[in-house]
Backbone bond lengths (Angstrom), bond angles and torsions (degrees), N, CA, C in turn:
res aa  C-N    CA-C-N  psi(-1)  N-CA   C-N-CA  omega(-1)  CA-C   N-CA-C  phi
1 M - - - 1.444 - - 1.525 107.98 -
2 T 1.297 116.04 132.91 1.461 119.94 177.51 1.528 109.42 -91.21
3 V 1.331 115.02 141.20 1.461 121.32 -179.16 1.522 108.46 -123.96
4 N 1.324 116.40 125.39 1.461 122.15 177.44 1.525 108.56 -112.08
5 F 1.337 116.26 132.25 1.454 121.74 -178.83 1.517 110.29 -109.57
6 Q 1.315 115.24 144.16 1.451 121.06 172.88 1.524 107.95 -139.68
7 Y 1.327 116.28 120.45 1.459 122.41 179.68 1.521 108.90 -101.43
8 V 1.339 117.02 124.83 1.455 122.67 -177.27 1.534 108.42 -118.52
9 N 1.320 117.03 124.43 1.468 123.73 179.54 1.522 113.07 59.15
10 T 1.303 117.89 26.98 1.460 122.17 177.97 1.526 108.74 -152.51
11 D 1.324 115.67 162.02 1.459 120.64 -179.94 1.522 110.56 -80.09
12 V 1.316 116.35 151.05 1.461 122.28 177.26 1.529 108.47 -70.45
13 S 1.325 115.70 132.31 1.461 121.30 -179.18 1.524 109.52 -123.08
14 E 1.329 116.09 116.32 1.470 120.12 178.36 1.526 111.08 -66.78
15 A 1.335 117.13 -37.07 1.466 120.81 179.73 1.525 110.73 -64.07
16 L 1.323 116.90 -42.82 1.463 120.90 178.57 1.525 110.69 -66.99
17 S 1.324 117.16 -40.54 1.465 120.76 177.63 1.525 111.01 -61.01
18 T 1.326 117.04 -43.28 1.465 121.47 178.08 1.521 111.03 -63.66
19 F 1.337 116.58 -42.86 1.465 121.89 178.62 1.534 110.59 -59.24
20 I 1.323 116.29 -45.45 1.465 120.58 -179.30 1.524 110.83 -67.42
21 E 1.331 117.22 -41.50 1.469 120.20 178.80 1.517 111.68 -61.37
22 E 1.345 118.01 -39.52 1.465 121.05 177.60 1.520 110.65 -62.48
23 K 1.338 116.71 -43.52 1.466 120.68 179.19 1.527 110.97 -63.74
24 L 1.335 116.21 -42.87 1.458 119.87 -178.81 1.529 111.53 -70.92
25 D 1.330 118.29 -31.65 1.469 121.00 175.98 1.518 110.78 -63.44
26 K 1.327 116.45 -41.24 1.471 119.83 176.57 1.522 110.20 -61.40
27 L 1.322 116.15 -40.60 1.461 120.83 178.69 1.527 110.67 -65.41
28 A 1.335 116.95 -41.07 1.463 121.13 -179.90 1.525 111.56 -66.80
29 N 1.333 117.09 -34.09 1.463 120.05 177.25 1.521 111.09 -69.00
30 K 1.307 116.87 -33.77 1.468 121.16 -178.78 1.527 111.57 -79.41
31 F 1.331 116.10 -38.02 1.467 121.73 -179.06 1.525 107.82 -119.43
32 E 1.324 115.76 96.04 1.462 121.84 -170.71 1.529 113.75 -71.46
33 F 1.317 118.31 -10.35 1.460 120.51 -176.65 1.531 113.57 -88.09
34 L 1.327 118.96 4.37 1.457 121.96 178.95 1.535 110.73 -72.38
35 I 1.324 116.70 138.58 1.457 121.53 -178.11 1.524 110.83 -103.56
36 S 1.333 117.11 -54.75 1.462 120.61 -178.16 1.522 110.35 -153.90
37 A 1.339 114.82 168.30 1.461 121.26 178.64 1.519 109.29 -135.63
38 Q 1.316 115.39 138.93 1.455 122.61 174.76 1.530 106.20 -114.42
39 V 1.333 117.29 117.86 1.461 122.36 -175.33 1.523 109.08 -113.06
40 Y 1.325 115.96 127.85 1.463 122.40 176.66 1.520 108.14 -117.08
41 I 1.329 116.29 121.41 1.460 122.36 175.84 1.521 106.57 -108.70
42 K 1.341 115.85 121.88 1.456 120.13 -175.27 1.523 110.24 -128.08
43 H 1.322 114.85 155.87 1.462 121.36 173.68 1.517 108.24 -124.35
44 D 1.340 115.63 127.11 1.460 121.37 -179.22 1.523 108.73 -114.72
45 D 1.320 117.37 115.23 1.463 121.58 -178.40 1.522 112.90 -74.28
46 N 1.308 118.96 -16.68 1.459 121.92 -176.94 1.524 112.94 -70.75
47 H 1.334 117.68 -26.86 1.464 122.20 179.38 1.523 108.28 -99.09
48 H 1.327 116.82 114.21 1.467 119.74 -175.95 1.527 112.22 -79.71
49 D 1.335 117.94 -40.40 1.465 120.73 -179.27 1.525 111.57 -76.63
50 T 1.319 115.79 -35.66 1.468 120.21 -179.69 1.521 107.69 -114.98
51 G 1.289 118.48 -135.60 1.458 120.50 176.02 1.514 114.63 106.51
52 K 1.331 118.21 -6.56 1.462 121.94 175.81 1.531 106.39 -96.76
53 I 1.325 116.40 108.39 1.459 121.49 -171.57 1.523 110.18 -110.82
54 C 1.331 115.14 135.89 1.463 121.85 175.56 1.526 108.00 -125.22
55 N 1.334 116.69 120.78 1.464 123.17 174.52 1.520 107.55 -114.13
56 I 1.320 117.00 130.16 1.465 120.90 176.15 1.523 108.27 -129.60
57 E 1.320 115.03 129.86 1.455 121.96 176.52 1.525 107.79 -118.19
58 L 1.325 116.62 122.30 1.462 121.58 -179.43 1.518 110.07 -102.53
59 S 1.312 115.10 135.03 1.455 121.68 176.59 1.520 107.85 -101.17
60 L 1.324 115.98 128.76 1.452 122.71 -179.74 1.520 108.07 -154.92
61 P 1.322 118.66 171.47 1.464 119.38 177.84 1.528 110.49 -58.61
62 G 1.305 116.34 133.21 1.461 120.24 -175.87 1.516 110.28 92.28
63 P 1.326 117.26 -162.36 1.462 119.95 -179.29 1.529 112.24 -65.48
64 R 1.313 115.67 150.34 1.461 120.26 177.83 1.519 110.11 -72.36
65 I 1.330 115.13 155.85 1.458 121.51 178.76 1.520 107.85 -111.81
66 F 1.337 116.60 135.64 1.452 121.80 -175.45 1.526 109.53 -133.54
67 A 1.327 116.27 139.79 1.465 121.23 174.10 1.524 108.86 -145.16
68 T 1.311 115.44 150.45 1.458 121.23 178.87 1.522 109.37 -143.47
69 S 1.326 116.08 153.17 1.463 120.17 174.94 1.517 109.27 -150.29
70 N 1.323 115.03 153.59 1.450 123.59 -177.96 1.523 107.21 -127.98
71 E 1.318 117.14 107.46 1.466 122.00 -174.29 1.530 110.72 -129.24
72 A 1.335 115.63 -177.69 1.468 121.85 -178.62 1.528 112.11 -76.49
73 T 1.358 117.53 -31.04 1.463 121.12 177.67 1.527 108.63 -128.97
74 Y 1.320 115.25 159.15 1.464 119.42 179.52 1.524 111.40 -66.34
75 E 1.339 117.58 -36.22 1.462 120.32 -179.80 1.527 110.88 -63.68
76 M 1.339 116.96 -41.95 1.466 120.23 177.45 1.524 110.62 -64.81
77 A 1.318 116.74 -39.02 1.464 120.97 179.00 1.525 110.94 -64.71
78 V 1.336 116.46 -42.28 1.469 120.48 178.56 1.524 110.30 -63.42
79 N 1.334 117.24 -46.17 1.466 120.59 -179.66 1.518 111.46 -60.78
80 E 1.320 117.72 -43.46 1.464 121.24 -179.89 1.531 110.50 -65.62
81 T 1.307 117.06 -40.83 1.468 120.94 179.02 1.528 110.79 -65.39
82 I 1.334 117.05 -43.38 1.474 121.14 178.19 1.527 110.07 -62.30
83 N 1.331 118.20 -40.43 1.467 121.20 177.65 1.525 110.86 -61.49
84 D 1.324 117.01 -43.20 1.464 120.19 178.01 1.530 111.09 -63.19
85 L 1.329 116.43 -42.73 1.467 120.07 179.01 1.524 111.39 -64.73
86 T 1.322 117.24 -39.12 1.463 121.01 179.44 1.522 110.75 -60.67
87 R 1.338 116.66 -43.43 1.463 120.35 177.31 1.526 110.95 -59.50
88 Q 1.319 116.39 -45.32 1.469 120.15 -179.82 1.526 111.53 -65.75
89 L 1.332 116.89 -39.31 1.464 120.43 -179.52 1.524 111.56 -68.07
90 K 1.331 117.92 -35.74 1.469 120.44 177.25 1.523 110.00 -62.61
91 K 1.322 116.70 -41.64 1.468 119.84 177.12 1.527 110.83 -63.27
92 R 1.330 116.12 -43.44 1.464 120.70 -179.66 1.525 110.60 -64.55
93 K 1.330 117.12 -39.67 1.465 120.32 -178.74 1.519 110.67 -65.52
94 Q 1.329 117.32 -35.53 1.472 120.21 177.63 1.532 110.86 -65.38
95 I 1.324 116.37 -35.07 1.458 119.87 177.66 1.523 109.86 -65.17
96 Y 1.347 116.61 -40.30 1.465 120.36 178.70 1.525 111.31 -65.55
97 K 1.325 118.12 -36.40 1.466 121.24 -179.31 1.515 111.62 -67.97
98 V 1.332 117.36 -32.86 1.460 121.16 -178.18 1.526 110.68 -65.19
99 H 1.315 117.00 -38.33 1.459 120.40 -175.40 1.470 111.33 -83.14
């Protein structure tokens, strides 16, 4: 699975990129039909308590799957986004099993 990163209003972090790639690799091993991922890491100054935003869009057969979260740290945002994507992928996988 190919992963593309885009950092908006924040500095590029190799450690964060590696962390996200590890999480997405686990997802790709569990759901073999994933093609690619587009990851957007954003910083929003308007939210003082939160403001660390992670958007992930997964490309797979059929419609794309998208999740976003806004948390206090980027790691928490990534974990929450991955959890949302996992829920959506489980539903999609059940649809594939039915057919």
